Structure formats: structure tokens, C-alpha cells
VODOLUM-896532 format. One record per residue (C-alpha): residue in one letter; x, y, z; residue number from 1. Coordinates in steps of 0.5 Angstrom, whole numbers. Layout:
% VODOLUM-896532
+------+-------+-------+-------+------+
| doti |    px |    py |    pz | roro |
+------+-------+-------+-------+------+
|    a |     X |     Y |     Z |  NUM |
...
+------+-------+-------+-------+------+
//
This chain:
% VODOLUM-896532
+------+-------+-------+-------+------+
| doti |    px |    py |    pz | roro |
+------+-------+-------+-------+------+
|    x |    16 |    41 |     3 |    1 |
|    x |    20 |    40 |    -2 |    2 |
|    x |    19 |    38 |    -9 |    3 |
|    x |    19 |    30 |    -8 |    4 |
|    x |    14 |    31 |    -2 |    5 |
|    x |    11 |    33 |    -8 |    6 |
|    x |    12 |    30 |   -13 |    7 |
|    x |     9 |    22 |    -8 |    8 |
|    x |     3 |    27 |    -6 |    9 |
|    x |     1 |    27 |   -13 |   10 |
|    x |     3 |    21 |   -15 |   11 |
|    x |    -1 |    19 |    -8 |   12 |
|    x |    -7 |    22 |   -10 |   13 |
|    x |    -7 |    20 |   -18 |   14 |
|    x |    -5 |    13 |   -18 |   15 |
|    x |   -11 |    10 |   -22 |   16 |
|    x |   -16 |     6 |   -20 |   17 |
|    x |   -15 |    -1 |   -20 |   18 |
|    x |   -19 |    -6 |   -25 |   19 |
|    x |   -22 |   -13 |   -23 |   20 |
|    x |   -16 |   -17 |   -22 |   21 |
|    x |   -11 |   -12 |   -20 |   22 |
|    x |    -7 |   -14 |   -14 |   23 |
|    x |   -10 |   -10 |    -9 |   24 |
|    x |    -5 |    -5 |    -6 |   25 |
|    x |    -2 |    -5 |     0 |   26 |
|    x |     2 |     0 |     6 |   27 |
|    x |     5 |    -4 |    12 |   28 |
|    x |     8 |     2 |    15 |   29 |
|    x |    11 |    -2 |    20 |   30 |
|    x |    17 |    -2 |    14 |   31 |
|    x |    17 |     5 |    16 |   32 |
|    x |    22 |     7 |    22 |   33 |
|    x |    19 |    13 |    27 |   34 |
|    x |    21 |    17 |    24 |   35 |
|    x |    18 |    17 |    18 |   36 |
|    x |    11 |    13 |    20 |   37 |
|    x |    11 |    21 |    23 |   38 |
|    x |    13 |    24 |    16 |   39 |
|    x |     9 |    20 |    13 |   40 |
|    x |     3 |    22 |    18 |   41 |
|    x |     5 |    30 |    16 |   42 |
|    x |     5 |    29 |    11 |   43 |
|    x |    -2 |    25 |    10 |   44 |
|    x |    -5 |    31 |    14 |   45 |
|    x |    -3 |    37 |    10 |   46 |
|    x |    -5 |    32 |     4 |   47 |
|    x |   -12 |    30 |     8 |   48 |
|    x |   -13 |    39 |     9 |   49 |
|    x |   -12 |    41 |     2 |   50 |
|    x |   -19 |    36 |     0 |   51 |
|    x |   -24 |    42 |    -3 |   52 |
|    x |   -29 |    36 |    -5 |   53 |
|    x |   -29 |    29 |    -7 |   54 |
|    x |   -33 |    24 |    -9 |   55 |
|    x |   -35 |    16 |   -11 |   56 |
|    x |   -34 |    13 |   -17 |   57 |
|    x |   -36 |     6 |   -19 |   58 |
|    x |   -29 |     5 |   -19 |   59 |
|    x |   -26 |     9 |   -13 |   60 |
|    x |   -26 |    15 |   -11 |   61 |
|    x |   -23 |    22 |   -14 |   62 |
|    x |   -22 |    27 |   -11 |   63 |
|    x |   -20 |    36 |   -12 |   64 |
|    x |   -14 |    38 |    -8 |   65 |
|    x |   -13 |    45 |    -7 |   66 |
|    x |    -5 |    47 |    -8 |   67 |
|    x |    -4 |    52 |    -4 |   68 |
|    x |    -7 |    49 |     2 |   69 |
|    x |     0 |    43 |     1 |   70 |
+------+-------+-------+-------+------+
//
């Protein structure tokens, strides 16, 4: 995995929770090429498999990741 990929993963999982009234964040995977969708799927799997703790908060979720699994 490249440093760029790792930086993206960190940003994706550490983004602040939305505040009431904020515009929701949405992702349209149809804008990705076939190869980009495959890469997204692979990297998403790595992130989800690295989750060692999940906690629901009042305004979102908190995930703890094991960096050795990334």
C-alpha cells in the first residue's frame, strides 16, 4: 500500500462527524472506473478488517483500527 493510500484511509476514518444542518457527505461510486472501483473495494476491505473496536456516539461512530492490519 502506498503512503497516499494510507493517508486517504486515515482521512476517511478520522473525518469529523457532521453537525446538524451540515450537508451530508455522499459518494457516487459510478463516477469511478472499473479499476478504481476494484481498488476502492480492496482498500475498504483492509480498513474494515483493521477495525478492532466500534463505539456508537451520539453523533456518529468511533472506530479503533489496528495499524498492523492496514
